[in-house]
C-alpha positions in Angstrom: -11.1 -3.7 2.9 -11.4 -2.6 6.5 -13.6 0.2 7.5 -12.0 1.2 10.8 -9.2 3.9 10.8 -6.0 2.9 12.3 -1.8 3.4 11.2 0.8 2.1 13.8 1.0 2.1 17.5 -0.9 5.3 18.4 -4.7 5.7 18.5 -6.5 8.3 16.3 -7.2 11.7 17.8 -10.7 12.1 19.2 -11.2 15.3 17.1 -9.8 14.5 13.6 -8.3 17.4 11.7 -9.6 18.3 8.2 -7.3 19.1 5.3 -7.3 21.9 2.7 -6.3 19.7 -0.2 -7.2 20.9 -3.8 -10.3 19.0 -5.0 -11.7 18.4 -1.6 -14.6 20.3 0.0 -13.4 23.1 2.3 -15.4 21.8 5.2 -14.0 18.2 4.9 -13.2 16.6 8.2 -11.5 13.5 6.8 -8.9 12.5 9.4 -5.3 11.9 8.5 -5.7 8.2 9.5 -8.0 7.7 6.5 -5.7 9.7 4.1 -2.6 7.7 5.0 -4.4 4.4 5.3 -6.0 4.8 1.9 -2.7 5.7 0.3 -1.0 2.7 1.9 -3.6 0.3 0.6 -3.5 1.7 -2.9 0.3 1.7 -3.1 0.7 -1.8 -1.7 -2.1 -3.4 -3.8 -0.7 -1.6 -6.9 2.8 -2.8 -6.2 1.4 -6.4 -5.9 -0.2 -6.0 -9.3 3.1 -4.9 -10.8 4.9 -7.9 -9.3 2.2 -10.3 -10.6 1.3 -8.9 -14.1 -0.3 -12.2 -15.2 -2.6 -12.5 -12.3 -6.3 -11.5 -12.3 -6.6 -9.3 -9.2 -9.4 -7.6 -7.2 -8.1 -5.0 -4.8 -9.6 -2.9 -2.0 -13.1 -2.1 -3.3 -14.7 -5.1 -5.1 -17.4 -7.0 -3.1 -16.7 -10.7 -2.7 -20.0 -11.6 -4.4 -18.8 -9.6 -7.5 -15.4 -11.3 -7.5 -17.0 -14.8 -7.4 -19.5 -13.9 -10.2 -17.0 -12.2 -12.5 -14.3 -14.7 -12.1 -16.7 -17.7 -12.4 -15.3 -19.1 -9.2 -18.4 -20.8 -7.8 -21.9 -20.4 -6.4 -22.7 -17.2 -4.6 -25.8 -18.6 -3.0 -23.5 -20.3 -0.5 -22.5 -16.8 0.9 -24.0 -15.7 4.2 -25.9 -12.4 4.1 -23.1 -10.5 5.9 -20.6 -11.8 3.4 -22.1 -10.4 0.2 -20.4 -7.0 0.4 -17.2 -7.7 2.2 -14.1 -6.5 0.2 -10.7 -8.2 0.4 -7.7 -5.9 0.2 -6.0 -8.2 -2.4 -7.7 -11.3 -4.0 -5.4 -13.0 -6.5 -7.9 -15.2 -8.5 -5.1 -16.6 -10.7 -2.9 -17.8 -7.8 -5.8 -18.2 -5.4 -4.1 -16.1 -2.8 -5.6 -13.5 -0.4 -4.0 -10.6 1.6 -5.3 -8.2 4.1 -3.3 -5.0 4.5 -2.9 -3.6 8.0 -0.6 -1.1 9.9 2.3 -2.4 11.9 1.0 -3.0 15.4 -0.3 -6.0 17.3 -4.0 -5.1 17.3 -4.0 -4.6 13.5 -2.3 -8.0 13.1 -5.2 -9.6 15.1 -7.8 -7.8 13.0 -6.1 -8.8 9.8 -5.9 -12.4 10.8 -9.6 -12.5 11.6 -10.6 -10.7 8.4 -8.4 -13.0 6.3 -10.0 -16.0 7.9 -13.5 -14.7 7.2 -12.8 -13.9 3.6 -11.1 -17.2 2.9 -14.0 -19.1 4.5 -16.5 -17.2 2.3 -14.5 -17.6 -0.9 -13.8 -21.3 -0.4 -17.4 -22.1 0.5 -18.5 -21.1 -2.9 -15.9 -22.9 -5.1 -17.4 -25.7 -7.1 -14.1 -27.3 -8.2 -10.4 -26.4 -8.5 -8.0 -25.0 -6.0 -9.1 -23.2 -2.8 -7.8 -19.8 -1.7 -5.0 -19.6 0.9 -3.4 -16.8 2.7 -0.6 -15.2 0.6 3.0 -15.2 1.8 6.4 -13.6 0.9 5.2 -10.2 -0.3 7.3 -7.3 0.8 8.7 -4.1 -0.5 9.2 -0.3 0.0 8.3 2.9 -1.7 9.9 6.4 -1.2 8.2 9.7 -1.3 9.9 13.1 -1.8 8.1 16.3 -1.0 10.8 18.7 -2.2 14.6 18.8 -2.8 16.5 19.2 0.5 13.7 17.9 2.6 13.0 14.6 4.4 12.3 11.5 2.3 9.3 9.4 3.4 9.3 5.6 3.2 6.4 3.2 3.1 7.6 -0.4 4.0 5.6 -3.6 4.2 6.0 -7.3 4.5 3.8 -10.4 5.1 3.8 -10.9 8.9 1.9 -14.2 8.6 0.0 -16.0 5.8 -2.8 -13.6 4.5 -1.7 -10.5 6.4 0.6 -7.8 5.0 1.6 -5.1 7.5 3.1 -1.7 6.7 4.9 1.2 8.4 5.7 4.8 7.4 9.0 6.3 8.4 11.2 9.2 7.1 14.9 9.8 6.6 16.8 10.8 9.7 18.0 14.0 7.9 17.0 15.9 4.8 18.2 14.8 1.4 18.1 16.2 -2.1 17.4 12.8 -3.7 15.8 9.5 -3.0 19.0 7.7 -3.9 21.0 9.4 -1.2 18.3 8.6 1.4 18.1 5.0 0.3 21.9 4.6 0.5 22.0 6.3 3.9 19.3 3.8 5.2 18.6 5.7 8.4 14.8 5.9 9.0 12.9 7.4 12.0 9.3 7.5 13.0 7.0 10.2 11.6 5.4 12.7 14.0 1.7 13.1 14.2 2.2 16.7 13.1 4.0 15.6 9.9 1.2 13.0 9.2 -1.4 15.7 9.6 0.4 18.2 7.4 1.1 15.8 4.5 -1.5 13.1 4.8 -4.0 14.7 2.4 -1.3 15.4 -0.2 0.0 11.9 -0.1 -3.4 10.4 -0.6 -4.2 12.8 -3.5 -0.8 12.0 -5.2 -1.3 8.3 -4.8 -4.9 8.2 -6.0 -4.3 10.5 -9.0 -1.2 8.9 -10.3 -2.1 5.3 -9.8 -5.5 5.9 -11.4 -3.8 7.2 -14.5 -1.2 4.4 -14.6 -3.8 1.7 -14.1 -5.0 2.6 -17.6 -1.5 1.8 -19.0 0.0 -1.7 -19.6 1.8 -2.9 -16.5 5.6 -3.3 -17.1 6.8 -6.8 -16.1 9.9 -6.6 -13.9 9.2 -3.2 -12.4 10.8 -3.1 -9.0 9.5 0.1 -7.3 8.2 3.6 -7.6 8.8 7.1 -6.4 6.3 9.9 -5.6 7.4 13.5 -6.0 5.4 16.3 -4.3 7.0 19.5 -5.4 5.3 22.9 -5.2 1.9 21.3 -4.9 2.4 19.1 -8.0 2.5 15.4 -7.3 4.1 12.8 -9.6 4.5 9.1 -9.2 7.1 7.3 -11.4 7.5 3.6 -12.0 11.0 2.2 -12.2 10.7 0.4 -15.6 13.8 -1.6 -15.5 14.9 -4.4 -13.1 18.4 -4.2 -11.5 21.1 -4.7 -14.1 19.1 -3.9 -17.2 20.0 -0.2 -17.0 23.8 -0.8 -17.1 26.4 1.2 -15.2 26.5 4.2 -17.5 24.3 7.3 -17.7 21.5 5.5 -19.5 18.1 6.3 -18.0 14.7 4.9 -19.0 12.1 7.5 -20.0 10.2 9.1 -17.1 6.5 8.8 -17.1 5.2 12.2 -16.3 8.2 13.6 -14.4 10.1 12.8 -11.3 13.1 10.4 -11.0 13.5 6.8 -12.1 15.6 4.8 -9.7 16.1 1.0 -9.9 16.6 0.2 -6.3 17.9 -3.3 -5.6 15.7 -5.7 -3.7 16.7 -6.4 -0.1 15.0 -8.3 2.7 12.3 -6.5 4.7 13.6 -4.9 7.9 10.4 -4.3 9.8 10.5 -5.7 13.3 7.8 -7.9 14.9 4.7 -5.9 15.9 5.1 -7.0 19.5 8.5 -5.2 19.5 7.5 -1.9 17.9 7.4 1.0 20.4 4.0 2.5 21.1 5.0 5.7 19.2 6.3 3.9 16.2 4.5 3.8 12.8 0.8 4.8 12.8 -2.6 3.4 13.5 -4.0 3.3 10.0 -6.6 0.7 9.1 -9.0 2.0 6.4 
């Protein structure tokens, strides 16, 4: 996992702003780039796990030496000293695929390409027999976040820009909505302002970390197609959509919610993010935790 803060096309502020988020020290100076970047990595890696329930995964915080030893991949003595603690964002041991997660701008794409190359070289150098790792492809999706009824709906969208590199972008609905369904159907998204990111970055990260940590203890539901995060009155809830499109029927049937919020089986659709080279400088963010 990368150690440099980054989120779309704009650089981080020279004087990062702290956040008064419950559970954090009052004098914390954690910049919003780290909050939003951490939330992005957790959500995207978690969604990959939902989409690949039979895969053995290591995501975001496991050193490559540990991955090789626990999975019995090969001989760690072949690793160089500076490779012992590097941490891939997504290492799918079962499919032998690897992804680096980066924000949607050209510099981050270059960084992701170089990091993926380094991790693949290290992993494959240790393998005694069997398939080698390659850069993963065709992984894309989106997640919606609601802060309160009648407010803007946020969206995290990502796709594989080239083998081994997944890039993401945060946007919000063009106008306020009372539900995620209405915003999804309207399908008009605009860039988030730095002020909005600063205001909500800490809350998004707290919601994501708390809810995913709890749900990682539960069995993954095969066929899950998305999730929603509700942040209402300071209470955050993340809900998995536990039925694929068509299984819920056309009536009023609803699957049971897991801790509150709404359950919405959004249909799959092709990713719409443009090429990094064509994204305006003010678009997205510059997150790269």
